DOGU-981969 format. One record per residue: y negated, x negated, z negated of N, C-alpha, C in turn; residue number from 1. Coordinates in Angstrom, 3 decimals. Last residue first. Example, Ala and Ser with C-alpha at 12.3 -4.5 7.8 and 13.67 -1.06 7.14 Angstrom:
BEGIN
<atom><n_yy>2.250</n_yy><n_xx>-12.850</n_xx><n_zz>-7.080</n_zz><ca_yy>1.060</ca_yy><ca_xx>-13.670</ca_xx><ca_zz>-7.140</ca_zz><c_yy>-0.030</c_yy><c_xx>-12.900</c_xx><c_zz>-7.870</c_zz><resi>2</resi></atom>
<atom><n_yy>5.690</n_yy><n_xx>-13.190</n_xx><n_zz>-7.800</n_zz><ca_yy>4.500</ca_yy><ca_xx>-12.300</ca_xx><ca_zz>-7.800</ca_zz><c_yy>3.300</c_yy><c_xx>-13.200</c_xx><c_zz>-7.800</c_zz><resi>1</resi></atom>
//
This chain:
BEGIN
<atom><n_yy>-145.273</n_yy><n_xx>-107.782</n_xx><n_zz>-136.359</n_zz><ca_yy>-146.245</ca_yy><ca_xx>-108.749</ca_xx><ca_zz>-135.809</ca_zz><c_yy>-147.617</c_yy><c_xx>-108.162</c_xx><c_zz>-135.859</c_zz><resi>81</resi></atom>
<atom><n_yy>-143.917</n_yy><n_xx>-105.648</n_xx><n_zz>-137.458</n_zz><ca_yy>-143.585</ca_yy><ca_xx>-106.985</ca_xx><ca_zz>-137.937</ca_zz><c_yy>-144.465</c_yy><c_xx>-108.096</c_xx><c_zz>-137.354</c_zz><resi>80</resi></atom>
<atom><n_yy>-144.078</n_yy><n_xx>-102.492</n_xx><n_zz>-138.677</n_zz><ca_yy>-144.765</ca_yy><ca_xx>-103.386</ca_xx><ca_zz>-137.746</ca_zz><c_yy>-144.556</c_yy><c_xx>-104.800</c_xx><c_zz>-138.261</c_zz><resi>79</resi></atom>
<atom><n_yy>-141.557</n_yy><n_xx>-100.059</n_xx><n_zz>-139.008</n_zz><ca_yy>-142.198</ca_yy><ca_xx>-101.248</ca_xx><ca_zz>-139.551</ca_zz><c_yy>-142.864</c_yy><c_xx>-102.034</c_xx><c_zz>-138.434</c_zz><resi>78</resi></atom>
<atom><n_yy>-140.577</n_yy><n_xx>-96.876</n_xx><n_zz>-139.913</n_zz><ca_yy>-141.126</ca_yy><ca_xx>-97.693</ca_xx><ca_zz>-138.833</ca_zz><c_yy>-141.830</c_yy><c_xx>-98.860</c_xx><c_zz>-139.493</c_zz><resi>77</resi></atom>
<atom><n_yy>-137.723</n_yy><n_xx>-94.890</n_xx><n_zz>-140.835</n_zz><ca_yy>-138.868</ca_yy><ca_xx>-95.747</ca_xx><ca_zz>-141.170</ca_zz><c_yy>-139.322</c_yy><c_xx>-96.481</c_xx><c_zz>-139.931</c_zz><resi>76</resi></atom>
<atom><n_yy>-135.533</n_yy><n_xx>-92.571</n_xx><n_zz>-142.185</n_zz><ca_yy>-136.305</ca_yy><ca_xx>-92.958</ca_xx><ca_zz>-141.019</ca_zz><c_yy>-137.504</c_yy><c_xx>-93.776</c_xx><c_zz>-141.482</c_zz><resi>75</resi></atom>
<atom><n_yy>-132.297</n_yy><n_xx>-92.593</n_xx><n_zz>-143.560</n_zz><ca_yy>-133.734</ca_yy><ca_xx>-92.733</ca_xx><ca_zz>-143.779</ca_zz><c_yy>-134.396</c_yy><c_xx>-93.168</c_xx><c_zz>-142.493</c_zz><resi>74</resi></atom>
<atom><n_yy>-129.657</n_yy><n_xx>-90.617</n_xx><n_zz>-144.572</n_zz><ca_yy>-130.174</ca_yy><ca_xx>-91.460</ca_xx><ca_zz>-143.496</ca_zz><c_yy>-131.677</c_yy><c_xx>-91.453</c_xx><c_zz>-143.652</c_zz><resi>73</resi></atom>
<atom><n_yy>-127.045</n_yy><n_xx>-90.332</n_xx><n_zz>-147.040</n_zz><ca_yy>-128.405</ca_yy><ca_xx>-90.100</ca_xx><ca_zz>-146.534</ca_zz><c_yy>-128.664</c_yy><c_xx>-90.991</c_xx><c_zz>-145.334</c_zz><resi>72</resi></atom>
<atom><n_yy>-124.314</n_yy><n_xx>-90.838</n_xx><n_zz>-147.254</n_zz><ca_yy>-124.870</ca_yy><ca_xx>-89.666</ca_xx><ca_zz>-147.921</ca_zz><c_yy>-126.263</c_yy><c_xx>-89.324</c_xx><c_zz>-147.417</c_zz><resi>71</resi></atom>
<atom><n_yy>-121.452</n_yy><n_xx>-92.015</n_xx><n_zz>-145.540</n_zz><ca_yy>-122.920</ca_yy><ca_xx>-92.040</ca_xx><ca_zz>-145.659</ca_zz><c_yy>-123.411</c_yy><c_xx>-90.745</c_xx><c_zz>-146.280</c_zz><resi>70</resi></atom>
<atom><n_yy>-118.738</n_yy><n_xx>-91.851</n_xx><n_zz>-145.064</n_zz><ca_yy>-119.182</ca_yy><ca_xx>-92.113</ca_xx><ca_zz>-146.429</ca_zz><c_yy>-120.690</c_yy><c_xx>-92.091</c_xx><c_zz>-146.625</c_zz><resi>69</resi></atom>
<atom><n_yy>-118.490</n_yy><n_xx>-91.480</n_xx><n_zz>-142.219</n_zz><ca_yy>-118.105</ca_yy><ca_xx>-90.421</ca_xx><ca_zz>-143.169</ca_zz><c_yy>-118.630</c_yy><c_xx>-90.621</c_xx><c_zz>-144.590</c_zz><resi>68</resi></atom>
<atom><n_yy>-121.368</n_yy><n_xx>-92.531</n_xx><n_zz>-140.338</n_zz><ca_yy>-120.097</ca_yy><ca_xx>-92.874</ca_xx><ca_zz>-140.989</ca_zz><c_yy>-119.768</c_yy><c_xx>-91.805</c_xx><c_zz>-142.026</c_zz><resi>67</resi></atom>
<atom><n_yy>-123.605</n_yy><n_xx>-91.161</n_xx><n_zz>-139.283</n_zz><ca_yy>-122.880</ca_yy><ca_xx>-92.129</ca_xx><ca_zz>-138.462</ca_zz><c_yy>-121.505</c_yy><c_xx>-92.493</c_xx><c_zz>-139.022</c_zz><resi>66</resi></atom>
<atom><n_yy>-123.280</n_yy><n_xx>-87.766</n_xx><n_zz>-140.555</n_zz><ca_yy>-124.039</ca_yy><ca_xx>-88.984</ca_xx><ca_zz>-140.274</ca_zz><c_yy>-123.135</c_yy><c_xx>-89.954</c_xx><c_zz>-139.518</c_zz><resi>65</resi></atom>
<atom><n_yy>-123.135</n_yy><n_xx>-84.255</n_xx><n_zz>-139.725</n_zz><ca_yy>-122.556</ca_yy><ca_xx>-85.515</ca_xx><ca_zz>-140.196</ca_zz><c_yy>-123.498</c_yy><c_xx>-86.657</c_xx><c_zz>-139.880</c_zz><resi>64</resi></atom>
<atom><n_yy>-124.992</n_yy><n_xx>-82.161</n_xx><n_zz>-139.344</n_zz><ca_yy>-123.636</ca_yy><ca_xx>-81.883</ca_xx><ca_zz>-139.803</ca_zz><c_yy>-122.985</c_yy><c_xx>-83.127</c_xx><c_zz>-140.401</c_zz><resi>63</resi></atom>
<atom><n_yy>-128.406</n_yy><n_xx>-82.197</n_xx><n_zz>-140.489</n_zz><ca_yy>-127.346</ca_yy><ca_xx>-82.673</ca_xx><ca_zz>-139.593</ca_zz><c_yy>-125.987</c_yy><c_xx>-82.325</c_xx><c_zz>-140.192</c_zz><resi>62</resi></atom>
<atom><n_yy>-131.832</n_yy><n_xx>-81.485</n_xx><n_zz>-140.602</n_zz><ca_yy>-130.491</ca_yy><ca_xx>-81.100</ca_xx><ca_zz>-141.036</ca_zz><c_yy>-129.469</c_yy><c_xx>-81.579</c_xx><c_zz>-140.021</c_zz><resi>61</resi></atom>
<atom><n_yy>-134.410</n_yy><n_xx>-83.866</n_xx><n_zz>-141.157</n_zz><ca_yy>-133.629</ca_yy><ca_xx>-83.040</ca_xx><ca_zz>-140.241</ca_zz><c_yy>-132.301</c_yy><c_xx>-82.675</c_xx><c_zz>-140.876</c_zz><resi>60</resi></atom>
<atom><n_yy>-137.525</n_yy><n_xx>-85.072</n_xx><n_zz>-141.714</n_zz><ca_yy>-136.367</ca_yy><ca_xx>-84.532</ca_xx><ca_zz>-142.426</ca_zz><c_yy>-135.667</c_yy><c_xx>-83.553</c_xx><c_zz>-141.492</c_zz><resi>59</resi></atom>
<atom><n_yy>-139.570</n_yy><n_xx>-87.906</n_xx><n_zz>-141.371</n_zz><ca_yy>-138.898</ca_yy><ca_xx>-86.798</ca_xx><ca_zz>-140.703</ca_zz><c_yy>-137.700</c_yy><c_xx>-86.371</c_xx><c_zz>-141.530</c_zz><resi>58</resi></atom>
<atom><n_yy>-142.784</n_yy><n_xx>-89.424</n_xx><n_zz>-141.921</n_zz><ca_yy>-141.428</ca_yy><ca_xx>-89.131</ca_xx><ca_zz>-142.349</ca_zz><c_yy>-140.879</c_yy><c_xx>-87.945</c_xx><c_zz>-141.568</c_zz><resi>57</resi></atom>
<atom><n_yy>-145.188</n_yy><n_xx>-92.113</n_xx><n_zz>-142.167</n_zz><ca_yy>-144.714</ca_yy><ca_xx>-90.866</ca_xx><ca_zz>-141.577</ca_zz><c_yy>-143.235</c_yy><c_xx>-90.677</c_xx><c_zz>-141.908</c_zz><resi>56</resi></atom>
<atom><n_yy>-146.046</n_yy><n_xx>-93.647</n_xx><n_zz>-145.385</n_zz><ca_yy>-145.628</ca_yy><ca_xx>-93.674</ca_xx><ca_zz>-143.983</ca_zz><c_yy>-145.175</c_yy><c_xx>-92.295</c_xx><c_zz>-143.494</c_zz><resi>55</resi></atom>
<atom><n_yy>-148.441</n_yy><n_xx>-94.045</n_xx><n_zz>-147.505</n_zz><ca_yy>-147.524</ca_yy><ca_xx>-92.946</ca_xx><ca_zz>-147.218</ca_zz><c_yy>-147.135</c_yy><c_xx>-92.954</c_xx><c_zz>-145.745</c_zz><resi>54</resi></atom>
<atom><n_yy>-149.471</n_yy><n_xx>-95.933</n_xx><n_zz>-150.130</n_zz><ca_yy>-149.171</ca_yy><ca_xx>-96.045</ca_xx><ca_zz>-148.695</ca_zz><c_yy>-148.115</c_yy><c_xx>-95.002</c_xx><c_zz>-148.365</c_zz><resi>53</resi></atom>
<atom><n_yy>-149.442</n_yy><n_xx>-95.728</n_xx><n_zz>-152.864</n_zz><ca_yy>-150.387</ca_yy><ca_xx>-94.879</ca_xx><ca_zz>-152.137</ca_zz><c_yy>-150.187</c_yy><c_xx>-94.941</c_xx><c_zz>-150.630</c_zz><resi>52</resi></atom>
<atom><n_yy>-146.095</n_yy><n_xx>-96.678</n_xx><n_zz>-153.058</n_zz><ca_yy>-147.301</ca_yy><ca_xx>-96.339</ca_xx><ca_zz>-153.812</ca_zz><c_yy>-148.173</c_yy><c_xx>-95.377</c_xx><c_zz>-153.023</c_zz><resi>51</resi></atom>
<atom><n_yy>-143.696</n_yy><n_xx>-97.558</n_xx><n_zz>-151.929</n_zz><ca_yy>-144.903</ca_yy><ca_xx>-97.573</ca_xx><ca_zz>-151.108</ca_zz><c_yy>-146.183</c_yy><c_xx>-97.265</c_xx><c_zz>-151.867</c_zz><resi>50</resi></atom>
<atom><n_yy>-141.770</n_yy><n_xx>-97.499</n_xx><n_zz>-154.063</n_zz><ca_yy>-141.847</ca_yy><ca_xx>-98.622</ca_xx><ca_zz>-153.125</ca_zz><c_yy>-143.205</c_yy><c_xx>-98.704</c_xx><c_zz>-152.435</c_zz><resi>49</resi></atom>
<atom><n_yy>-142.280</n_yy><n_xx>-95.137</n_xx><n_zz>-155.478</n_zz><ca_yy>-142.119</ca_yy><ca_xx>-96.399</ca_xx><ca_zz>-156.208</ca_zz><c_yy>-142.287</c_yy><c_xx>-97.601</c_xx><c_zz>-155.282</c_zz><resi>48</resi></atom>
<atom><n_yy>-142.274</n_yy><n_xx>-93.300</n_xx><n_zz>-153.384</n_zz><ca_yy>-143.509</ca_yy><ca_xx>-93.498</ca_xx><ca_zz>-154.141</ca_zz><c_yy>-143.443</c_yy><c_xx>-94.817</c_xx><c_zz>-154.906</c_zz><resi>47</resi></atom>
<atom><n_yy>-139.576</n_yy><n_xx>-93.528</n_xx><n_zz>-152.632</n_zz><ca_yy>-140.644</ca_yy><ca_xx>-93.866</ca_xx><ca_zz>-151.678</ca_zz><c_yy>-141.950</c_yy><c_xx>-94.129</c_xx><c_zz>-152.398</c_zz><resi>46</resi></atom>
<atom><n_yy>-138.296</n_yy><n_xx>-92.572</n_xx><n_zz>-154.940</n_zz><ca_yy>-138.115</ca_yy><ca_xx>-93.971</ca_xx><ca_zz>-154.534</ca_zz><c_yy>-139.205</c_yy><c_xx>-94.407</c_xx><c_zz>-153.569</c_zz><resi>45</resi></atom>
<atom><n_yy>-139.136</n_yy><n_xx>-89.880</n_xx><n_zz>-154.879</n_zz><ca_yy>-139.457</ca_yy><ca_xx>-90.729</ca_xx><ca_zz>-156.038</ca_zz><c_yy>-139.349</c_yy><c_xx>-92.213</c_xx><c_zz>-155.673</c_zz><resi>44</resi></atom>
<atom><n_yy>-137.953</n_yy><n_xx>-89.099</n_xx><n_zz>-152.445</n_zz><ca_yy>-139.401</ca_yy><ca_xx>-89.046</ca_xx><ca_zz>-152.622</ca_zz><c_yy>-139.847</c_yy><c_xx>-89.946</c_xx><c_zz>-153.773</c_zz><resi>43</resi></atom>
<atom><n_yy>-135.241</n_yy><n_xx>-89.386</n_xx><n_zz>-153.075</n_zz><ca_yy>-135.829</ca_yy><ca_xx>-90.176</ca_xx><ca_zz>-151.994</ca_zz><c_yy>-137.340</c_yy><c_xx>-90.235</c_xx><c_zz>-152.150</c_zz><resi>42</resi></atom>
<atom><n_yy>-135.033</n_yy><n_xx>-87.463</n_xx><n_zz>-155.072</n_zz><ca_yy>-134.753</ca_yy><ca_xx>-88.865</ca_xx><ca_zz>-155.394</ca_zz><c_yy>-135.364</c_yy><c_xx>-89.784</c_xx><c_zz>-154.346</c_zz><resi>41</resi></atom>
<atom><n_yy>-135.679</n_yy><n_xx>-85.106</n_xx><n_zz>-153.603</n_zz><ca_yy>-136.478</ca_yy><ca_xx>-85.505</ca_xx><ca_zz>-154.770</ca_zz><c_yy>-136.266</c_yy><c_xx>-86.975</c_xx><c_zz>-155.154</c_zz><resi>40</resi></atom>
<atom><n_yy>-133.624</n_yy><n_xx>-85.210</n_xx><n_zz>-151.493</n_zz><ca_yy>-135.038</ca_yy><ca_xx>-85.392</ca_xx><ca_zz>-151.205</ca_zz><c_yy>-135.876</c_yy><c_xx>-85.745</c_xx><c_zz>-152.438</c_zz><resi>39</resi></atom>
<atom><n_yy>-130.996</n_yy><n_xx>-84.645</n_xx><n_zz>-151.801</n_zz><ca_yy>-131.432</ca_yy><ca_xx>-85.958</ca_xx><ca_zz>-152.274</ca_zz><c_yy>-132.923</c_yy><c_xx>-86.193</c_xx><c_zz>-152.080</c_zz><resi>38</resi></atom>
<atom><n_yy>-130.657</n_yy><n_xx>-82.215</n_xx><n_zz>-150.582</n_zz><ca_yy>-130.501</ca_yy><ca_xx>-82.262</ca_xx><ca_zz>-152.047</ca_zz><c_yy>-130.905</c_yy><c_xx>-83.608</c_xx><c_zz>-152.640</c_zz><resi>37</resi></atom>
<atom><n_yy>-131.043</n_yy><n_xx>-82.876</n_xx><n_zz>-147.774</n_zz><ca_yy>-132.031</ca_yy><ca_xx>-82.142</ca_xx><ca_zz>-148.559</ca_zz><c_yy>-131.886</c_yy><c_xx>-82.251</c_xx><c_zz>-150.070</c_zz><resi>36</resi></atom>
<atom><n_yy>-130.792</n_yy><n_xx>-86.020</n_xx><n_zz>-146.462</n_zz><ca_yy>-129.943</ca_yy><ca_xx>-84.947</ca_xx><ca_zz>-146.980</ca_zz><c_yy>-130.792</c_yy><c_xx>-84.181</c_xx><c_zz>-147.989</c_zz><resi>35</resi></atom>
<atom><n_yy>-131.837</n_yy><n_xx>-87.865</n_xx><n_zz>-143.650</n_zz><ca_yy>-132.000</ca_yy><ca_xx>-87.322</ca_xx><ca_zz>-144.972</ca_zz><c_yy>-130.965</c_yy><c_xx>-86.265</c_xx><c_zz>-145.278</c_zz><resi>34</resi></atom>
<atom><n_yy>-133.534</n_yy><n_xx>-91.409</n_xx><n_zz>-140.249</n_zz><ca_yy>-132.891</ca_yy><ca_xx>-90.520</ca_xx><ca_zz>-141.132</ca_zz><c_yy>-133.450</c_yy><c_xx>-89.217</c_xx><c_zz>-141.582</c_zz><resi>33</resi></atom>
<atom><n_yy>-133.871</n_yy><n_xx>-95.041</n_xx><n_zz>-138.526</n_zz><ca_yy>-133.846</ca_yy><ca_xx>-93.584</ca_xx><ca_zz>-138.617</ca_zz><c_yy>-133.104</c_yy><c_xx>-93.004</c_xx><c_zz>-139.832</c_zz><resi>32</resi></atom>
<atom><n_yy>-136.277</n_yy><n_xx>-97.495</n_xx><n_zz>-137.806</n_zz><ca_yy>-135.044</ca_yy><ca_xx>-97.214</ca_xx><ca_zz>-138.533</ca_zz><c_yy>-135.008</c_yy><c_xx>-95.708</c_xx><c_zz>-138.785</c_zz><resi>31</resi></atom>
<atom><n_yy>-137.891</n_yy><n_xx>-99.697</n_xx><n_zz>-135.647</n_zz><ca_yy>-137.651</ca_yy><ca_xx>-98.308</ca_xx><ca_zz>-135.998</ca_zz><c_yy>-136.296</c_yy><c_xx>-98.187</c_xx><c_zz>-136.684</c_zz><resi>30</resi></atom>
<atom><n_yy>-140.406</n_yy><n_xx>-102.082</n_xx><n_zz>-135.448</n_zz><ca_yy>-139.001</ca_yy><ca_xx>-101.896</ca_xx><ca_zz>-135.792</ca_zz><c_yy>-138.852</c_yy><c_xx>-100.448</c_xx><c_zz>-136.233</c_zz><resi>29</resi></atom>
<atom><n_yy>-142.656</n_yy><n_xx>-103.574</n_xx><n_zz>-133.097</n_zz><ca_yy>-142.286</ca_yy><ca_xx>-102.488</ca_xx><ca_zz>-133.991</ca_zz><c_yy>-140.790</c_yy><c_xx>-102.491</c_xx><c_zz>-134.237</c_zz><resi>28</resi></atom>
<atom><n_yy>-145.301</n_yy><n_xx>-105.631</n_xx><n_zz>-132.276</n_zz><ca_yy>-143.849</ca_yy><ca_xx>-105.581</ca_xx><ca_zz>-132.428</ca_zz><c_yy>-143.493</c_yy><c_xx>-104.535</c_xx><c_zz>-133.475</c_zz><resi>27</resi></atom>
<atom><n_yy>-148.083</n_yy><n_xx>-105.457</n_xx><n_zz>-132.195</n_zz><ca_yy>-147.360</ca_yy><ca_xx>-105.762</ca_xx><ca_zz>-130.967</ca_zz><c_yy>-145.842</c_yy><c_xx>-105.683</c_xx><c_zz>-131.080</c_zz><resi>26</resi></atom>
<atom><n_yy>-150.462</n_yy><n_xx>-102.953</n_xx><n_zz>-133.316</n_zz><ca_yy>-149.646</ca_yy><ca_xx>-104.146</ca_xx><ca_zz>-133.504</ca_zz><c_yy>-148.818</c_yy><c_xx>-104.369</c_xx><c_zz>-132.253</c_zz><resi>25</resi></atom>
<atom><n_yy>-151.781</n_yy><n_xx>-100.341</n_xx><n_zz>-134.956</n_zz><ca_yy>-152.102</ca_yy><ca_xx>-101.271</ca_xx><ca_zz>-133.894</ca_zz><c_yy>-151.366</c_yy><c_xx>-102.563</c_xx><c_zz>-134.201</c_zz><resi>24</resi></atom>
<atom><n_yy>-150.587</n_yy><n_xx>-97.138</n_xx><n_zz>-135.702</n_zz><ca_yy>-150.528</ca_yy><ca_xx>-98.567</ca_xx><ca_zz>-135.990</ca_zz><c_yy>-150.945</c_yy><c_xx>-99.342</c_xx><c_zz>-134.748</c_zz><resi>23</resi></atom>
<atom><n_yy>-150.994</n_yy><n_xx>-94.124</n_xx><n_zz>-137.301</n_zz><ca_yy>-151.279</ca_yy><ca_xx>-94.839</ca_xx><ca_zz>-136.061</ca_zz><c_yy>-151.382</c_yy><c_xx>-96.310</c_xx><c_zz>-136.397</c_zz><resi>22</resi></atom>
<atom><n_yy>-149.079</n_yy><n_xx>-91.652</n_xx><n_zz>-138.685</n_zz><ca_yy>-149.602</ca_yy><ca_xx>-92.989</ca_xx><ca_zz>-138.940</ca_zz><c_yy>-149.767</c_yy><c_xx>-93.672</c_xx><c_zz>-137.588</c_zz><resi>21</resi></atom>
<atom><n_yy>-148.996</n_yy><n_xx>-88.354</n_xx><n_zz>-139.850</n_zz><ca_yy>-149.139</ca_yy><ca_xx>-89.232</ca_xx><ca_zz>-138.684</ca_zz><c_yy>-149.691</c_yy><c_xx>-90.574</c_xx><c_zz>-139.146</c_zz><resi>20</resi></atom>
<atom><n_yy>-148.412</n_yy><n_xx>-87.330</n_xx><n_zz>-142.444</n_zz><ca_yy>-147.922</ca_yy><ca_xx>-86.654</ca_xx><ca_zz>-141.246</ca_zz><c_yy>-147.938</c_yy><c_xx>-87.568</c_xx><c_zz>-140.012</c_zz><resi>19</resi></atom>
<atom><n_yy>-147.213</n_yy><n_xx>-89.424</n_xx><n_zz>-145.045</n_zz><ca_yy>-148.335</ca_yy><ca_xx>-89.011</ca_xx><ca_zz>-144.223</ca_zz><c_yy>-147.769</c_yy><c_xx>-88.382</c_xx><c_zz>-142.952</c_zz><resi>18</resi></atom>
<atom><n_yy>-145.542</n_yy><n_xx>-88.890</n_xx><n_zz>-148.240</n_zz><ca_yy>-145.635</ca_yy><ca_xx>-89.362</ca_xx><ca_zz>-146.861</ca_zz><c_yy>-146.867</c_yy><c_xx>-88.812</c_xx><c_zz>-146.169</c_zz><resi>17</resi></atom>
<atom><n_yy>-145.531</n_yy><n_xx>-87.887</n_xx><n_zz>-150.852</n_zz><ca_yy>-144.871</ca_yy><ca_xx>-89.164</ca_xx><ca_zz>-150.594</ca_zz><c_yy>-144.883</c_yy><c_xx>-89.624</c_xx><c_zz>-149.142</c_zz><resi>16</resi></atom>
<atom><n_yy>-146.910</n_yy><n_xx>-85.436</n_xx><n_zz>-151.084</n_zz><ca_yy>-147.195</ca_yy><ca_xx>-86.525</ca_xx><ca_zz>-152.023</ca_zz><c_yy>-146.667</c_yy><c_xx>-87.869</c_xx><c_zz>-151.560</c_zz><resi>15</resi></atom>
<atom><n_yy>-148.187</n_yy><n_xx>-83.818</n_xx><n_zz>-148.067</n_zz><ca_yy>-147.146</ca_yy><ca_xx>-84.189</ca_xx><ca_zz>-149.029</ca_zz><c_yy>-147.547</c_yy><c_xx>-85.367</c_xx><c_zz>-149.910</c_zz><resi>14</resi></atom>
<atom><n_yy>-149.969</n_yy><n_xx>-81.535</n_xx><n_zz>-146.953</n_zz><ca_yy>-150.341</ca_yy><ca_xx>-82.887</ca_xx><ca_zz>-147.362</ca_zz><c_yy>-149.377</c_yy><c_xx>-83.330</c_xx><c_zz>-148.463</c_zz><resi>13</resi></atom>
<atom><n_yy>-149.199</n_yy><n_xx>-79.458</n_xx><n_zz>-144.068</n_zz><ca_yy>-149.100</ca_yy><ca_xx>-79.804</ca_xx><ca_zz>-145.494</ca_zz><c_yy>-149.528</c_yy><c_xx>-81.249</c_xx><c_zz>-145.745</c_zz><resi>12</resi></atom>
<atom><n_yy>-151.738</n_yy><n_xx>-78.728</n_xx><n_zz>-141.578</n_zz><ca_yy>-150.403</ca_yy><ca_xx>-79.211</ca_xx><ca_zz>-141.948</ca_zz><c_yy>-150.385</c_yy><c_xx>-79.534</c_xx><c_zz>-143.442</c_zz><resi>11</resi></atom>
<atom><n_yy>-154.385</n_yy><n_xx>-78.040</n_xx><n_zz>-141.242</n_zz><ca_yy>-153.394</ca_yy><ca_xx>-76.991</ca_xx><ca_zz>-141.081</ca_zz><c_yy>-151.975</c_yy><c_xx>-77.423</c_xx><c_zz>-141.411</c_zz><resi>10</resi></atom>
<atom><n_yy>-155.470</n_yy><n_xx>-81.138</n_xx><n_zz>-139.918</n_zz><ca_yy>-155.803</ca_yy><ca_xx>-79.859</ca_xx><ca_zz>-140.543</ca_zz><c_yy>-154.715</c_yy><c_xx>-78.832</c_xx><c_zz>-140.250</c_zz><resi>9</resi></atom>
<atom><n_yy>-153.283</n_yy><n_xx>-84.002</n_xx><n_zz>-140.136</n_zz><ca_yy>-154.072</ca_yy><ca_xx>-83.039</ca_xx><ca_zz>-139.378</ca_zz><c_yy>-154.311</c_yy><c_xx>-81.741</c_xx><c_zz>-140.141</c_zz><resi>8</resi></atom>
<atom><n_yy>-153.508</n_yy><n_xx>-86.757</n_xx><n_zz>-141.698</n_zz><ca_yy>-152.855</ca_yy><ca_xx>-85.496</ca_xx><ca_zz>-142.044</ca_zz><c_yy>-153.679</c_yy><c_xx>-84.415</c_xx><c_zz>-141.358</c_zz><resi>7</resi></atom>
<atom><n_yy>-153.213</n_yy><n_xx>-90.156</n_xx><n_zz>-140.931</n_zz><ca_yy>-153.772</ca_yy><ca_xx>-88.861</ca_xx><ca_zz>-140.552</ca_zz><c_yy>-152.896</c_yy><c_xx>-87.732</c_xx><c_zz>-141.054</c_zz><resi>6</resi></atom>
<atom><n_yy>-154.111</n_yy><n_xx>-93.495</n_xx><n_zz>-141.222</n_zz><ca_yy>-153.280</ca_yy><ca_xx>-92.435</ca_xx><ca_zz>-141.800</ca_zz><c_yy>-153.947</c_yy><c_xx>-91.088</c_xx><c_zz>-141.549</c_zz><resi>5</resi></atom>
<atom><n_yy>-153.887</n_yy><n_xx>-96.376</n_xx><n_zz>-139.435</n_zz><ca_yy>-154.736</ca_yy><ca_xx>-95.207</ca_xx><ca_zz>-139.606</ca_zz><c_yy>-153.832</c_yy><c_xx>-94.066</c_xx><c_zz>-140.053</c_zz><resi>4</resi></atom>
<atom><n_yy>-153.754</n_yy><n_xx>-99.888</n_xx><n_zz>-139.697</n_zz><ca_yy>-153.086</ca_yy><ca_xx>-98.608</ca_xx><ca_zz>-139.906</ca_zz><c_yy>-154.128</c_yy><c_xx>-97.516</c_xx><c_zz>-140.063</c_zz><resi>3</resi></atom>
<atom><n_yy>-153.482</n_yy><n_xx>-102.974</n_xx><n_zz>-137.946</n_zz><ca_yy>-154.304</ca_yy><ca_xx>-101.947</ca_xx><ca_zz>-138.578</ca_zz><c_yy>-153.522</c_yy><c_xx>-100.647</c_xx><c_zz>-138.646</c_zz><resi>2</resi></atom>
<atom><n_yy>-152.724</n_yy><n_xx>-106.371</n_xx><n_zz>-137.992</n_zz><ca_yy>-152.204</ca_yy><ca_xx>-105.030</ca_xx><ca_zz>-137.901</ca_zz><c_yy>-153.169</c_yy><c_xx>-104.089</c_xx><c_zz>-138.597</c_zz><resi>1</resi></atom>
//
């Protein structure tokens, strides 16, 4: 598996994620999500887990999540092969 991390010119360069990640691999797993007030905690956790590896990220405002008790939804992509 190879990874190419891209932050295109003119876009912000966030501390905890990369704007675009290009992956060469054959099997992908996608997991989706956020809640704005939890973003600092999420960012801190991402840095603790991923360190300098900054996967792509999406933050969207939503009225509700899949279940009433859910507080956040996280988006992630994993290459497993």
